[in-house]
Structure formats: structure tokens, C-alpha cells
PDB file of N, H, CA, C and O in Angstrom:
ATOM      1  N   UNK A   1      -1.134   1.853   6.254  1.00  0.00           N
ATOM      2  CA  UNK A   1      -1.134   0.978   7.405  1.00  0.00           C
ATOM      3  C   UNK A   1      -2.406   0.133   7.434  1.00  0.00           C
ATOM      4  O   UNK A   1      -2.368  -1.049   7.776  1.00  0.00           O
ATOM      5  N   UNK A   2      -3.510   0.739   7.081  1.00  0.00           N
ATOM      6  H   UNK A   2      -3.540   1.699   6.804  1.00  0.00           H
ATOM      7  CA  UNK A   2      -4.785   0.044   7.118  1.00  0.00           C
ATOM      8  C   UNK A   2      -4.821  -1.113   6.126  1.00  0.00           C
ATOM      9  O   UNK A   2      -5.452  -2.137   6.390  1.00  0.00           O
ATOM     10  N   UNK A   3      -4.146  -0.956   4.986  1.00  0.00           N
ATOM     11  H   UNK A   3      -3.633  -0.125   4.773  1.00  0.00           H
ATOM     12  CA  UNK A   3      -4.137  -2.021   3.981  1.00  0.00           C
ATOM     13  C   UNK A   3      -3.404  -3.261   4.461  1.00  0.00           C
ATOM     14  O   UNK A   3      -3.632  -4.344   3.922  1.00  0.00           O
ATOM     15  N   UNK A   4      -2.552  -3.147   5.434  1.00  0.00           N
ATOM     16  H   UNK A   4      -2.366  -2.267   5.872  1.00  0.00           H
ATOM     17  CA  UNK A   4      -1.826  -4.295   5.949  1.00  0.00           C
ATOM     18  C   UNK A   4      -2.467  -4.887   7.200  1.00  0.00           C
ATOM     19  O   UNK A   4      -2.384  -6.094   7.427  1.00  0.00           O
ATOM     20  N   UNK A   5      -3.102  -4.049   8.009  1.00  0.00           N
ATOM     21  H   UNK A   5      -3.170  -3.069   7.825  1.00  0.00           H
ATOM     22  CA  UNK A   5      -3.682  -4.565   9.245  1.00  0.00           C
ATOM     23  C   UNK A   5      -5.008  -5.276   9.005  1.00  0.00           C
ATOM     24  O   UNK A   5      -5.288  -6.283   9.656  1.00  0.00           O
ATOM     25  N   UNK A   6      -5.835  -4.773   8.082  1.00  0.00           N
ATOM     26  H   UNK A   6      -5.608  -3.955   7.554  1.00  0.00           H
ATOM     27  CA  UNK A   6      -7.121  -5.432   7.822  1.00  0.00           C
ATOM     28  C   UNK A   6      -6.940  -6.864   7.325  1.00  0.00           C
ATOM     29  O   UNK A   6      -7.584  -7.762   7.868  1.00  0.00           O
ATOM     30  N   UNK A   7      -6.098  -7.129   6.320  1.00  0.00           N
ATOM     31  H   UNK A   7      -5.575  -6.400   5.878  1.00  0.00           H
ATOM     32  CA  UNK A   7      -5.920  -8.515   5.896  1.00  0.00           C
ATOM     33  C   UNK A   7      -5.373  -9.402   7.009  1.00  0.00           C
ATOM     34  O   UNK A   7      -5.755 -10.566   7.126  1.00  0.00           O
ATOM     35  N   UNK A   8      -4.483  -8.851   7.820  1.00  0.00           N
ATOM     36  H   UNK A   8      -4.173  -7.905   7.725  1.00  0.00           H
ATOM     37  CA  UNK A   8      -3.933  -9.639   8.915  1.00  0.00           C
ATOM     38  C   UNK A   8      -5.022 -10.010   9.924  1.00  0.00           C
ATOM     39  O   UNK A   8      -5.093 -11.157  10.366  1.00  0.00           O
ATOM     40  N   UNK A   9      -5.859  -9.055  10.284  1.00  0.00           N
ATOM     41  H   UNK A   9      -5.800  -8.124   9.925  1.00  0.00           H
ATOM     42  CA  UNK A   9      -6.919  -9.322  11.250  1.00  0.00           C
ATOM     43  C   UNK A   9      -7.987 -10.237  10.674  1.00  0.00           C
ATOM     44  O   UNK A   9      -8.544 -11.065  11.394  1.00  0.00           O
ATOM     45  N   UNK A  10      -8.277 -10.100   9.393  1.00  0.00           N
ATOM     46  H   UNK A  10      -7.824  -9.427   8.808  1.00  0.00           H
ATOM     47  CA  UNK A  10      -9.272 -10.970   8.758  1.00  0.00           C
ATOM     48  C   UNK A  10      -8.755 -12.396   8.680  1.00  0.00           C
ATOM     49  O   UNK A  10      -9.508 -13.336   8.931  1.00  0.00           O
ATOM     50  N   UNK A  11      -7.490 -12.576   8.338  1.00  0.00           N
ATOM     51  H   UNK A  11      -6.878 -11.812   8.133  1.00  0.00           H
ATOM     52  CA  UNK A  11      -6.941 -13.917   8.168  1.00  0.00           C
ATOM     53  C   UNK A  11      -6.685 -14.620   9.499  1.00  0.00           C
ATOM     54  O   UNK A  11      -6.520 -15.840   9.517  1.00  0.00           O
ATOM     55  N   UNK A  12      -6.649 -13.900  10.593  1.00  0.00           N
ATOM     56  H   UNK A  12      -6.783 -12.909  10.578  1.00  0.00           H
ATOM     57  CA  UNK A  12      -6.442 -14.541  11.899  1.00  0.00           C
ATOM     58  C   UNK A  12      -7.628 -15.404  12.287  1.00  0.00           C
ATOM     59  O   UNK A  12      -7.451 -16.399  12.991  1.00  0.00           O
ATOM     60  N   UNK A  13      -8.824 -15.058  11.854  1.00  0.00           N
ATOM     61  H   UNK A  13      -8.967 -14.250  11.283  1.00  0.00           H
ATOM     62  CA  UNK A  13     -10.013 -15.815  12.224  1.00  0.00           C
ATOM     63  C   UNK A  13     -10.239 -17.039  11.352  1.00  0.00           C
ATOM     64  O   UNK A  13     -11.129 -17.839  11.642  1.00  0.00           O
ATOM     65  N   UNK A  14      -9.469 -17.203  10.309  1.00  0.00           N
ATOM     66  H   UNK A  14      -8.747 -16.553  10.073  1.00  0.00           H
ATOM     67  CA  UNK A  14      -9.627 -18.335   9.405  1.00  0.00           C
ATOM     68  C   UNK A  14      -8.300 -19.049   9.247  1.00  0.00           C
ATOM     69  O   UNK A  14      -7.266 -18.580   9.724  1.00  0.00           O
ATOM     70  N   UNK A  15      -8.340 -20.195   8.569  1.00  0.00           N
ATOM     71  H   UNK A  15      -9.179 -20.576   8.182  1.00  0.00           H
ATOM     72  CA  UNK A  15      -7.096 -20.909   8.315  1.00  0.00           C
ATOM     73  C   UNK A  15      -6.661 -20.725   6.858  1.00  0.00           C
ATOM     74  O   UNK A  15      -6.050 -21.615   6.267  1.00  0.00           O
ATOM     75  N   UNK A  16      -6.980 -19.565   6.289  1.00  0.00           N
ATOM     76  H   UNK A  16      -7.476 -18.842   6.769  1.00  0.00           H
ATOM     77  CA  UNK A  16      -6.584 -19.244   4.924  1.00  0.00           C
ATOM     78  C   UNK A  16      -5.232 -18.540   4.939  1.00  0.00           C
ATOM     79  O   UNK A  16      -4.898 -17.859   5.908  1.00  0.00           O
ATOM     80  N   UNK A  17      -4.454 -18.701   3.874  1.00  0.00           N
ATOM     81  H   UNK A  17      -4.725 -19.255   3.087  1.00  0.00           H
ATOM     82  CA  UNK A  17      -3.166 -18.004   3.818  1.00  0.00           C
ATOM     83  C   UNK A  17      -3.338 -16.476   3.782  1.00  0.00           C
ATOM     84  O   UNK A  17      -4.291 -15.950   3.208  1.00  0.00           O
ATOM     85  N   UNK A  18      -2.402 -15.806   4.402  1.00  0.00           N
ATOM     86  H   UNK A  18      -1.627 -16.234   4.869  1.00  0.00           H
ATOM     87  CA  UNK A  18      -2.449 -14.343   4.469  1.00  0.00           C
ATOM     88  C   UNK A  18      -2.419 -13.729   3.073  1.00  0.00           C
ATOM     89  O   UNK A  18      -3.096 -12.731   2.824  1.00  0.00           O
ATOM     90  N   UNK A  19      -1.649 -14.307   2.168  1.00  0.00           N
ATOM     91  H   UNK A  19      -1.099 -15.117   2.370  1.00  0.00           H
ATOM     92  CA  UNK A  19      -1.520 -13.758   0.816  1.00  0.00           C
ATOM     93  C   UNK A  19      -2.832 -13.745   0.052  1.00  0.00           C
ATOM     94  O   UNK A  19      -3.102 -12.804  -0.695  1.00  0.00           O
ATOM     95  N   UNK A  20      -3.648 -14.770   0.228  1.00  0.00           N
ATOM     96  H   UNK A  20      -3.428 -15.534   0.835  1.00  0.00           H
ATOM     97  CA  UNK A  20      -4.951 -14.835  -0.441  1.00  0.00           C
ATOM     98  C   UNK A  20      -5.853 -13.707   0.055  1.00  0.00           C
ATOM     99  O   UNK A  20      -6.494 -13.024  -0.743  1.00  0.00           O
ATOM    100  N   UNK A  21      -5.901 -13.518   1.357  1.00  0.00           N
ATOM    101  H   UNK A  21      -5.380 -14.073   2.005  1.00  0.00           H
ATOM    102  CA  UNK A  21      -6.721 -12.457   1.935  1.00  0.00           C
ATOM    103  C   UNK A  21      -6.195 -11.091   1.506  1.00  0.00           C
ATOM    104  O   UNK A  21      -6.975 -10.200   1.168  1.00  0.00           O
ATOM    105  N   UNK A  22      -4.886 -10.926   1.520  1.00  0.00           N
ATOM    106  H   UNK A  22      -4.253 -11.650   1.795  1.00  0.00           H
ATOM    107  CA  UNK A  22      -4.283  -9.647   1.146  1.00  0.00           C
ATOM    108  C   UNK A  22      -4.594  -9.294  -0.308  1.00  0.00           C
ATOM    109  O   UNK A  22      -4.950  -8.154  -0.608  1.00  0.00           O
ATOM    110  N   UNK A  23      -4.462 -10.275  -1.217  1.00  0.00           N
ATOM    111  H   UNK A  23      -4.173 -11.200  -0.974  1.00  0.00           H
ATOM    112  CA  UNK A  23      -4.784 -10.014  -2.624  1.00  0.00           C
ATOM    113  C   UNK A  23      -6.257  -9.659  -2.788  1.00  0.00           C
ATOM    114  O   UNK A  23      -6.601  -8.799  -3.600  1.00  0.00           O
ATOM    115  N   UNK A  24      -7.128 -10.314  -2.025  1.00  0.00           N
ATOM    116  H   UNK A  24      -6.848 -11.012  -1.365  1.00  0.00           H
ATOM    117  CA  UNK A  24      -8.547 -10.010  -2.091  1.00  0.00           C
ATOM    118  C   UNK A  24      -8.864  -8.608  -1.612  1.00  0.00           C
ATOM    119  O   UNK A  24      -9.684  -7.912  -2.210  1.00  0.00           O
ATOM    120  N   UNK A  25      -8.219  -8.194  -0.537  1.00  0.00           N
ATOM    121  H   UNK A  25      -7.553  -8.759  -0.051  1.00  0.00           H
ATOM    122  CA  UNK A  25      -8.462  -6.855   0.008  1.00  0.00           C
ATOM    123  C   UNK A  25      -7.972  -5.786  -0.964  1.00  0.00           C
ATOM    124  O   UNK A  25      -8.698  -4.837  -1.260  1.00  0.00           O
ATOM    125  N   UNK A  26      -6.759  -5.933  -1.457  1.00  0.00           N
ATOM    126  H   UNK A  26      -6.169  -6.704  -1.217  1.00  0.00           H
ATOM    127  CA  UNK A  26      -6.191  -4.931  -2.364  1.00  0.00           C
ATOM    128  C   UNK A  26      -6.946  -4.917  -3.696  1.00  0.00           C
ATOM    129  O   UNK A  26      -7.303  -3.852  -4.200  1.00  0.00           O
ATOM    130  N   UNK A  27      -7.187  -6.099  -4.261  1.00  0.00           N
ATOM    131  H   UNK A  27      -6.897  -6.964  -3.851  1.00  0.00           H
ATOM    132  CA  UNK A  27      -7.911  -6.172  -5.531  1.00  0.00           C
ATOM    133  C   UNK A  27      -9.340  -5.671  -5.416  1.00  0.00           C
ATOM    134  O   UNK A  27      -9.829  -4.982  -6.311  1.00  0.00           O
ATOM    135  N   UNK A  28     -10.006  -6.007  -4.334  1.00  0.00           N
ATOM    136  H   UNK A  28      -9.608  -6.567  -3.607  1.00  0.00           H
ATOM    137  CA  UNK A  28     -11.362  -5.528  -4.115  1.00  0.00           C
ATOM    138  C   UNK A  28     -11.414  -4.026  -3.953  1.00  0.00           C
ATOM    139  O   UNK A  28     -12.322  -3.372  -4.467  1.00  0.00           O
ATOM    140  N   UNK A  29     -10.440  -3.471  -3.239  1.00  0.00           N
ATOM    141  H   UNK A  29      -9.703  -4.002  -2.822  1.00  0.00           H
ATOM    142  CA  UNK A  29     -10.399  -2.019  -3.062  1.00  0.00           C
ATOM    143  C   UNK A  29     -10.159  -1.306  -4.384  1.00  0.00           C
ATOM    144  O   UNK A  29     -10.786  -0.285  -4.666  1.00  0.00           O
ATOM    145  N   UNK A  30      -9.251  -1.844  -5.198  1.00  0.00           N
ATOM    146  H   UNK A  30      -8.742  -2.673  -4.969  1.00  0.00           H
ATOM    147  CA  UNK A  30      -8.973  -1.216  -6.491  1.00  0.00           C
ATOM    148  C   UNK A  30     -10.162  -1.314  -7.439  1.00  0.00           C
ATOM    149  O   UNK A  30     -10.401  -0.405  -8.234  1.00  0.00           O
ATOM    150  N   UNK A  31     -10.902  -2.407  -7.360  1.00  0.00           N
ATOM    151  H   UNK A  31     -10.708  -3.145  -6.714  1.00  0.00           H
ATOM    152  CA  UNK A  31     -12.019  -2.609  -8.281  1.00  0.00           C
ATOM    153  C   UNK A  31     -13.312  -1.932  -7.811  1.00  0.00           C
ATOM    154  O   UNK A  31     -14.041  -1.362  -8.622  1.00  0.00           O
ATOM    155  N   UNK A  32     -13.599  -1.993  -6.501  1.00  0.00           N
ATOM    156  H   UNK A  32     -13.007  -2.456  -5.842  1.00  0.00           H
ATOM    157  CA  UNK A  32     -14.912  -1.546  -6.014  1.00  0.00           C
ATOM    158  C   UNK A  32     -14.860  -0.485  -4.927  1.00  0.00           C
ATOM    159  O   UNK A  32     -15.906  -0.091  -4.410  1.00  0.00           O
ATOM    160  N   UNK A  33     -13.683  -0.016  -4.569  1.00  0.00           N
ATOM    161  H   UNK A  33     -12.834  -0.337  -4.989  1.00  0.00           H
ATOM    162  CA  UNK A  33     -13.598   1.018  -3.552  1.00  0.00           C
ATOM    163  C   UNK A  33     -13.680   0.450  -2.146  1.00  0.00           C
ATOM    164  O   UNK A  33     -13.236  -0.669  -1.890  1.00  0.00           O
ATOM    165  N   UNK A  34     -14.256   1.233  -1.234  1.00  0.00           N
ATOM    166  H   UNK A  34     -14.617   2.142  -1.442  1.00  0.00           H
ATOM    167  CA  UNK A  34     -14.282   0.857   0.176  1.00  0.00           C
ATOM    168  C   UNK A  34     -14.989  -0.474   0.419  1.00  0.00           C
ATOM    169  O   UNK A  34     -14.480  -1.306   1.169  1.00  0.00           O
ATOM    170  N   UNK A  35     -16.149  -0.695  -0.198  1.00  0.00           N
ATOM    171  H   UNK A  35     -16.563  -0.019  -0.808  1.00  0.00           H
ATOM    172  CA  UNK A  35     -16.859  -1.958   0.003  1.00  0.00           C
ATOM    173  C   UNK A  35     -16.099  -3.142  -0.576  1.00  0.00           C
ATOM    174  O   UNK A  35     -16.280  -4.272  -0.123  1.00  0.00           O
ATOM    175  N   UNK A  36     -15.259  -2.903  -1.559  1.00  0.00           N
ATOM    176  H   UNK A  36     -15.111  -1.985  -1.927  1.00  0.00           H
ATOM    177  CA  UNK A  36     -14.460  -3.960  -2.150  1.00  0.00           C
ATOM    178  C   UNK A  36     -13.462  -4.569  -1.186  1.00  0.00           C
ATOM    179  O   UNK A  36     -13.023  -5.701  -1.384  1.00  0.00           O
ATOM    180  N   UNK A  37     -13.095  -3.830  -0.141  1.00  0.00           N
ATOM    181  H   UNK A  37     -13.452  -2.909   0.020  1.00  0.00           H
ATOM    182  CA  UNK A  37     -12.192  -4.383   0.874  1.00  0.00           C
ATOM    183  C   UNK A  37     -12.811  -5.638   1.473  1.00  0.00           C
ATOM    184  O   UNK A  37     -12.117  -6.633   1.683  1.00  0.00           O
ATOM    185  N   UNK A  38     -14.095  -5.598   1.747  1.00  0.00           N
ATOM    186  H   UNK A  38     -14.658  -4.790   1.577  1.00  0.00           H
ATOM    187  CA  UNK A  38     -14.774  -6.737   2.354  1.00  0.00           C
ATOM    188  C   UNK A  38     -15.213  -7.758   1.310  1.00  0.00           C
ATOM    189  O   UNK A  38     -15.068  -8.963   1.518  1.00  0.00           O
ATOM    190  N   UNK A  39     -15.746  -7.281   0.194  1.00  0.00           N
ATOM    191  H   UNK A  39     -15.863  -6.303   0.026  1.00  0.00           H
ATOM    192  CA  UNK A  39     -16.201  -8.198  -0.849  1.00  0.00           C
ATOM    193  C   UNK A  39     -15.037  -8.947  -1.493  1.00  0.00           C
ATOM    194  O   UNK A  39     -15.145 -10.139  -1.777  1.00  0.00           O
ATOM    195  N   UNK A  40     -13.935  -8.255  -1.721  1.00  0.00           N
ATOM    196  H   UNK A  40     -13.848  -7.286  -1.490  1.00  0.00           H
ATOM    197  CA  UNK A  40     -12.779  -8.890  -2.350  1.00  0.00           C
ATOM    198  C   UNK A  40     -12.202 -10.002  -1.492  1.00  0.00           C
ATOM    199  O   UNK A  40     -11.902 -11.088  -1.988  1.00  0.00           O
ATOM    200  N   UNK A  41     -12.048  -9.730  -0.201  1.00  0.00           N
ATOM    201  H   UNK A  41     -12.292  -8.848   0.202  1.00  0.00           H
ATOM    202  CA  UNK A  41     -11.515 -10.748   0.704  1.00  0.00           C
ATOM    203  C   UNK A  41     -12.463 -11.937   0.806  1.00  0.00           C
ATOM    204  O   UNK A  41     -12.023 -13.086   0.846  1.00  0.00           O
ATOM    205  N   UNK A  42     -13.760 -11.661   0.846  1.00  0.00           N
ATOM    206  H   UNK A  42     -14.117 -10.728   0.813  1.00  0.00           H
ATOM    207  CA  UNK A  42     -14.736 -12.732   0.935  1.00  0.00           C
ATOM    208  C   UNK A  42     -14.749 -13.579  -0.329  1.00  0.00           C
ATOM    209  O   UNK A  42     -14.767 -14.808  -0.252  1.00  0.00           O
ATOM    210  N   UNK A  43     -14.739 -12.941  -1.475  1.00  0.00           N
ATOM    211  H   UNK A  43     -14.724 -11.943  -1.537  1.00  0.00           H
ATOM    212  CA  UNK A  43     -14.750 -13.690  -2.735  1.00  0.00           C
ATOM    213  C   UNK A  43     -13.471 -14.503  -2.925  1.00  0.00           C
ATOM    214  O   UNK A  43     -13.528 -15.628  -3.421  1.00  0.00           O
ATOM    215  N   UNK A  44     -12.339 -13.960  -2.545  1.00  0.00           N
ATOM    216  H   UNK A  44     -12.293 -13.046  -2.142  1.00  0.00           H
ATOM    217  CA  UNK A  44     -11.093 -14.717  -2.663  1.00  0.00           C
ATOM    218  C   UNK A  44     -11.085 -15.908  -1.712  1.00  0.00           C
ATOM    219  O   UNK A  44     -10.591 -16.976  -2.071  1.00  0.00           O
ATOM    220  N   UNK A  45     -11.620 -15.744  -0.512  1.00  0.00           N
ATOM    221  H   UNK A  45     -12.022 -14.876  -0.221  1.00  0.00           H
ATOM    222  CA  UNK A  45     -11.675 -16.851   0.438  1.00  0.00           C
ATOM    223  C   UNK A  45     -12.587 -17.961  -0.078  1.00  0.00           C
ATOM    224  O   UNK A  45     -12.247 -19.141   0.008  1.00  0.00           O
ATOM    225  N   UNK A  46     -13.732 -17.582  -0.607  1.00  0.00           N
ATOM    226  H   UNK A  46     -14.009 -16.624  -0.677  1.00  0.00           H
ATOM    227  CA  UNK A  46     -14.664 -18.578  -1.149  1.00  0.00           C
ATOM    228  C   UNK A  46     -14.053 -19.274  -2.358  1.00  0.00           C
ATOM    229  O   UNK A  46     -14.141 -20.496  -2.480  1.00  0.00           O
ATOM    230  N   UNK A  47     -13.443 -18.515  -3.241  1.00  0.00           N
ATOM    231  H   UNK A  47     -13.372 -17.522  -3.142  1.00  0.00           H
ATOM    232  CA  UNK A  47     -12.817 -19.105  -4.429  1.00  0.00           C
ATOM    233  C   UNK A  47     -11.676 -20.037  -4.037  1.00  0.00           C
ATOM    234  O   UNK A  47     -11.512 -21.095  -4.646  1.00  0.00           O
ATOM    235  N   UNK A  48     -10.900 -19.672  -3.051  1.00  0.00           N
ATOM    236  H   UNK A  48     -11.033 -18.813  -2.557  1.00  0.00           H
ATOM    237  CA  UNK A  48      -9.790 -20.510  -2.592  1.00  0.00           C
ATOM    238  C   UNK A  48     -10.296 -21.833  -2.016  1.00  0.00           C
ATOM    239  O   UNK A  48      -9.758 -22.898  -2.321  1.00  0.00           O
ATOM    240  N   UNK A  49     -11.331 -21.757  -1.184  1.00  0.00           N
ATOM    241  H   UNK A  49     -11.768 -20.892  -0.937  1.00  0.00           H
ATOM    242  CA  UNK A  49     -11.887 -22.982  -0.590  1.00  0.00           C
ATOM    243  C   UNK A  49     -12.538 -23.870  -1.645  1.00  0.00           C
ATOM    244  O   UNK A  49     -12.417 -25.094  -1.583  1.00  0.00           O
ATOM    245  N   UNK A  50     -13.228 -23.265  -2.616  1.00  0.00           N
ATOM    246  H   UNK A  50     -13.327 -22.271  -2.667  1.00  0.00           H
ATOM    247  CA  UNK A  50     -13.822 -24.052  -3.693  1.00  0.00           C
ATOM    248  C   UNK A  50     -12.749 -24.732  -4.534  1.00  0.00           C
ATOM    249  O   UNK A  50     -12.915 -25.885  -4.930  1.00  0.00           O
ATOM    250  N   UNK A  51     -11.670 -24.045  -4.806  1.00  0.00           N
ATOM    251  H   UNK A  51     -11.535 -23.108  -4.484  1.00  0.00           H
ATOM    252  CA  UNK A  51     -10.575 -24.632  -5.563  1.00  0.00           C
ATOM    253  C   UNK A  51      -9.963 -25.808  -4.810  1.00  0.00           C
ATOM    254  O   UNK A  51      -9.694 -26.851  -5.405  1.00  0.00           O
ATOM    255  N   UNK A  52      -9.744 -25.649  -3.513  1.00  0.00           N
ATOM    256  H   UNK A  52      -9.963 -24.801  -3.030  1.00  0.00           H
ATOM    257  CA  UNK A  52      -9.200 -26.748  -2.723  1.00  0.00           C
ATOM    258  C   UNK A  52     -10.138 -27.943  -2.705  1.00  0.00           C
ATOM    259  O   UNK A  52      -9.688 -29.082  -2.833  1.00  0.00           O
ATOM    260  N   UNK A  53     -11.430 -27.706  -2.549  1.00  0.00           N
ATOM    261  H   UNK A  53     -11.795 -26.781  -2.445  1.00  0.00           H
ATOM    262  CA  UNK A  53     -12.398 -28.798  -2.549  1.00  0.00           C
ATOM    263  C   UNK A  53     -12.457 -29.485  -3.900  1.00  0.00           C
ATOM    264  O   UNK A  53     -12.556 -30.710  -3.972  1.00  0.00           O
ATOM    265  N   UNK A  54     -12.399 -28.713  -4.964  1.00  0.00           N
ATOM    266  H   UNK A  54     -12.320 -27.718  -4.906  1.00  0.00           H
ATOM    267  CA  UNK A  54     -12.457 -29.274  -6.303  1.00  0.00           C
ATOM    268  C   UNK A  54     -11.224 -30.136  -6.577  1.00  0.00           C
ATOM    269  O   UNK A  54     -11.338 -31.216  -7.158  1.00  0.00           O
ATOM    270  N   UNK A  55     -10.062 -29.671  -6.168  1.00  0.00           N
ATOM    271  H   UNK A  55      -9.969 -28.795  -5.696  1.00  0.00           H
ATOM    272  CA  UNK A  55      -8.839 -30.434  -6.387  1.00  0.00           C
ATOM    273  C   UNK A  55      -8.787 -31.687  -5.530  1.00  0.00           C
ATOM    274  O   UNK A  55      -8.215 -32.695  -5.946  1.00  0.00           O
ATOM    275  N   UNK A  56      -9.363 -31.642  -4.362  1.00  0.00           N
ATOM    276  H   UNK A  56      -9.827 -30.823  -4.024  1.00  0.00           H
ATOM    277  CA  UNK A  56      -9.313 -32.767  -3.436  1.00  0.00           C
ATOM    278  C   UNK A  56     -10.386 -33.814  -3.719  1.00  0.00           C
ATOM    279  O   UNK A  56     -10.112 -35.009  -3.612  1.00  0.00           O
ATOM    280  N   UNK A  57     -11.579 -33.403  -4.072  1.00  0.00           N
ATOM    281  H   UNK A  57     -11.801 -32.432  -4.158  1.00  0.00           H
ATOM    282  CA  UNK A  57     -12.719 -34.313  -4.170  1.00  0.00           C
ATOM    283  C   UNK A  57     -12.918 -34.869  -5.574  1.00  0.00           C
ATOM    284  O   UNK A  57     -13.433 -35.978  -5.719  1.00  0.00           O
ATOM    285  N   UNK A  58     -12.535 -34.151  -6.589  1.00  0.00           N
ATOM    286  H   UNK A  58     -12.117 -33.250  -6.471  1.00  0.00           H
ATOM    287  CA  UNK A  58     -12.841 -34.561  -7.951  1.00  0.00           C
ATOM    288  C   UNK A  58     -11.617 -35.132  -8.661  1.00  0.00           C
ATOM    289  O   UNK A  58     -11.013 -34.453  -9.492  1.00  0.00           O
ATOM    290  N   UNK A  59     -11.242 -36.378  -8.343  1.00  0.00           N
ATOM    291  H   UNK A  59     -11.732 -36.929  -7.668  1.00  0.00           H
ATOM    292  CA  UNK A  59     -10.126 -36.972  -9.065  1.00  0.00           C
ATOM    293  C   UNK A  59     -10.556 -37.344 -10.478  1.00  0.00           C
ATOM    294  O   UNK A  59     -11.747 -37.439 -10.773  1.00  0.00           O
ATOM    295  N   UNK A  60      -9.582 -37.550 -11.338  1.00  0.00           N
ATOM    296  H   UNK A  60      -8.614 -37.472 -11.099  1.00  0.00           H
ATOM    297  CA  UNK A  60      -9.891 -37.946 -12.715  1.00  0.00           C
ATOM    298  C   UNK A  60     -10.523 -39.336 -12.699  1.00  0.00           C
ATOM    299  O   UNK A  60      -9.965 -40.275 -12.131  1.00  0.00           O
ATOM    300  N   UNK A  61     -11.653 -39.453 -13.307  1.00  0.00           N
ATOM    301  H   UNK A  61     -12.106 -38.690 -13.769  1.00  0.00           H
ATOM    302  CA  UNK A  61     -12.379 -40.725 -13.328  1.00  0.00           C
ATOM    303  C   UNK A  61     -12.495 -41.220 -14.755  1.00  0.00           C
ATOM    304  O   UNK A  61     -12.686 -40.446 -15.693  1.00  0.00           O
ATOM    305  N   UNK A  62     -12.377 -42.509 -14.891  1.00  0.00           N
ATOM    306  H   UNK A  62     -12.221 -43.138 -14.129  1.00  0.00           H
ATOM    307  CA  UNK A  62     -12.592 -43.083 -16.213  1.00  0.00           C
ATOM    308  C   UNK A  62     -14.075 -43.407 -16.360  1.00  0.00           C
ATOM    309  O   UNK A  62     -14.725 -43.771 -15.381  1.00  0.00           O
ATOM    310  N   UNK A  63     -14.613 -43.280 -17.557  1.00  0.00           N
ATOM    311  H   UNK A  63     -14.085 -42.983 -18.353  1.00  0.00           H
ATOM    312  CA  UNK A  63     -16.029 -43.590 -17.741  1.00  0.00           C
ATOM    313  C   UNK A  63     -16.311 -45.068 -17.480  1.00  0.00           C
ATOM    314  O   UNK A  63     -15.539 -45.941 -17.875  1.00  0.00           O
ATOM    315  N   UNK A  64     -17.418 -45.326 -16.817  1.00  0.00           N
ATOM    316  H   UNK A  64     -18.045 -44.616 -16.496  1.00  0.00           H
ATOM    317  CA  UNK A  64     -17.793 -46.711 -16.514  1.00  0.00           C
ATOM    318  C   UNK A  64     -18.571 -47.286 -17.697  1.00  0.00           C
ATOM    319  O   UNK A  64     -19.360 -46.602 -18.349  1.00  0.00           O
ATOM    320  N   UNK A  65     -18.321 -48.549 -17.942  1.00  0.00           N
ATOM    321  H   UNK A  65     -17.680 -49.105 -17.413  1.00  0.00           H
ATOM    322  CA  UNK A  65     -19.042 -49.226 -19.013  1.00  0.00           C
ATOM    323  C   UNK A  65     -20.362 -49.748 -18.467  1.00  0.00           C
ATOM    324  O   UNK A  65     -20.427 -50.277 -17.357  1.00  0.00           O
ATOM    325  N   UNK A  66     -21.389 -49.596 -19.248  1.00  0.00           N
ATOM    326  H   UNK A  66     -21.337 -49.167 -20.150  1.00  0.00           H
ATOM    327  CA  UNK A  66     -22.720 -50.070 -18.845  1.00  0.00           C
ATOM    328  C   UNK A  66     -22.886 -51.507 -19.356  1.00  0.00           C
ATOM    329  O   UNK A  66     -22.718 -51.779 -20.545  1.00  0.00           O
ATOM    330  N   UNK A  67     -23.217 -52.417 -18.435  1.00  0.00           N
ATOM    331  H   UNK A  67     -23.353 -52.195 -17.469  1.00  0.00           H
ATOM    332  CA  UNK A  67     -23.425 -53.815 -18.815  1.00  0.00           C
ATOM    333  C   UNK A  67     -24.907 -54.081 -18.967  1.00  0.00           C
ATOM    334  O   UNK A  67     -25.722 -53.609 -18.174  1.00  0.00           O
ATOM    335  N   UNK A  68     -25.246 -54.839 -19.989  1.00  0.00           N
ATOM    336  H   UNK A  68     -24.584 -55.223 -20.632  1.00  0.00           H
ATOM    337  CA  UNK A  68     -26.652 -55.184 -20.215  1.00  0.00           C
ATOM    338  C   UNK A  68     -26.909 -56.622 -19.944  1.00  0.00           C
ATOM    339  O   UNK A  68     -28.042 -57.084 -20.085  1.00  0.00           O
TER     340      UNK A  68
END
């Protein structure tokens, strides 16, 4: 029960998808134990936001020619 309620309560305070938080909680717990519940969710949230920013802000750019 705890594995389902913690991700739900954590994701309510943010606008991140529930699945991202849930994968972070479960993966963090499997990798690092009790502290991984918090670290996993935090790392997944940060990685998700960085991915969204990277996809949104960094469009493909063509190299500019330097004029002399």
C-alpha cells in the first residue's frame, strides 16, 4: 500500500506525471533501499524536467557562416 500512496502524494504537489514519480520511487527503492524512495523520485523528476527543457529550448540549428 505504501508503494502506491507515496508516489501519489508526491506527485500531487507537482505537475509531473504520476508514472514518472512511481517509476522513481520503485526504482530508487530497489536500487538504494529506504532512502532510494526519496532520491529516486527526486532524480526522476529532475531528469524529466531537464529532458523537457532540452527538447523545448534546443532546436536543431544550422551553423552560421562567419563573414569577414
